[in-house]
N, C-alpha and C positions, 0 to 999 in steps of 0.2 A: 798242851807237851812239844817242847820243839825236836823229838824226838819221833822216828815212825820205826815200830815195831815188823821186822823185811819175816823174819821167820820165826816164830814166838816160845816153838815147842826148839829150835836150836838156840835159844835168845842169842838171840841177834840186832844189833839194832842198826839203825840210818841217821844220822846226823843230817840233818838236807841243807842247812845254811853250807856244809865243807864239804859232806861227799862223801863225809867217813863213815865205814860200816865196821864196828866194833862188837863186842861182847857185852853184853848186860850181867852186868856183877849183882851178884845176894848185897855182900858186904858196904855198895856207895848210895848216899843218900841223894837223892834226886829234888828237884826242887826249881819248882814254873817262876822263867821269871818275864815274861810275858806284862799279865798286870805291871812291873816296874816298867816294863819298855812304855806304855806308855805316857806315865806318867813324868820319865826321862823329856819326850818329847812335850811336854806339856811343858816342864822346863826352862827348857832347847828356845820352845817361842819367847818363856818371860824371857831368859838370857838376852833373845837376837832384838826385842820389843828393848830394853836396856840401854842396848848398847846401839839402838838408831837415836834414844832420846840424845842420845850426847851430840848430832847433825843436829842440825836445822832443817834440810833438807829431806831426814829422814822419812816414811813415814810411820806412827808410832799404831800398839795393834787398836785398842780400844779408841780409834779417831774415825769422824767419819771420811767419808772421799772425796777427798779433793781437797784436801785440809792439810799438804805435806810442806805449804809456805808459810803454813799461818806462823809461825817459829820467827821466820827472816821478817816478816810483816807487823809481824810485835814490837820485834826490837828495832828498825827504820823507823819504827814511830814515836816510840822510848824515846829516841833519841835526840827529834825533832821537837819534839815535848821538853827533852831536858833542855837539851840548847838554846830554845825559848829564853826557857827561863834563865837561865848562865847570866843569859843573852842581857838581857831584863834588868839583872842584879849588877851587872859591868856598867849598863850603859844608866842606870842611878848611884854608883857609885861616885861617876865619873861625872853627872852634872851635880852631885851635890858638892863634890871638891871641885867643880868653877864656879861656883855661887859662892862658897868660900873663901874665892882666891889661893885656893892649896896648891893649879897647876896655873 
């Protein structure tokens, strides 16, 4: 529970997070939110992981240690590959145009 019974015979309870002492009433409903707090903490980790996935230099929740810069390295190699392929296509078009006498 999230409160402490200080004097059960006088129906006094203490809420430890705020330090407020109050009278316990019979007409109020008590419900413990402790198990919900653990679920919220787990969801907070997932949300933080989703926010970290937007940046290439942030560590993700399920990655191995030392893999923080993997997305940056993969992006560099992908750009090199596509640049090479694009250069080959342009060179081929240029050579074909020269062969046909278009330039």
